[in-house]
N, C-alpha and C positions, 0 to 999 in steps of 0.2 A: 862838693857843693852840699849845702844844708837846705832842706826843704821841709816845710810844715805840711802835714797831711791831716786834714779834718775828715771824719767819716762822711760828712755831707758831700764831699767832693766826688765820691764814688757811689752814692746812694741813689738807686733808681727810683725811689719813692719821692724824691725831691726834684723840683724844676731847676732849670739853669738859673732862673732869677733867685731861687733860694740858696744857690751855691754849688749845684752839681756841675762838674767840669767835664765829665765824659758823656758820651751818647747813652741813651737808654740801653742799647744792646751791649755796650761795654761795661755798664754799671752793674752793681749787685744790690740785691734788696736788703736793706737795713744792716749794713756792715757794722760789726762791733770792733772796738779797739783791740780786743783779744784776737780777732780774726786778722786784723791788719798786722798785729805783732807777729802772729804765726807766719803770715805771708812774707814779712820782711826777714824773719829768721830763715825761712826756706830759700829766699833770694840771697841769703848771706850778706845782708846789709846791716850797718850799725844804726841803732835808733834809740831814742829815749821816749818813754811814754809819760805824758802829763795828764793825769786823770781829772784834775780839778779845773781844767780850762773850758771856756765856753766859746763857741763859734760866734763871731760878732753879729751875724744875722739872726741868731737865736740865742741871745745873751743869757736868757733865763734858764737854759738847758745846759747842764754840765756834761757835754758829750765827750770831752777829752780830746786830745790831739797827740800826734806822734811827730817827733822831729827826726828826720832821716838824713843820714850822710850817704851820698851816692855819687856815682859817676855818669849817670844818664845825661843825655844832651838836654832834655827838657823835663819839666814837671809833669807834663801830660804823658810822656813815655813812662815815667815812674808810676803814675797813677794807673795806667793801663796794665803794667806788669803786676801791680798789687791786686787789682780787681780780677785779673785773669787767674792769679794764684789762689785767690779766695774761692773762685768758682771751682777750680780743680780740687781744692781741699774739701769743699762741700759735697762734691760728687763722690769723692773717695770715702767720706764718712757715713 
């Protein structure tokens, strides 16, 4: 399955209305595309980074997005894995 992951989906500084999909506790503060890429590499998932894309809710900001090929049951499961991996990476750095 292919899924688009926007940084706002896991950003604890944004509200659900602004596009966050995880709870505050599960989310990470200001995730970068680079961190999402590192997490996906660590999870051994195929992905493509598209740097020049803008999240529709904030069309003026080129936040970029990642297209991920995965076998998880749901998008939320994937997002939780990514956010958790980013948290682990931040603690170990």
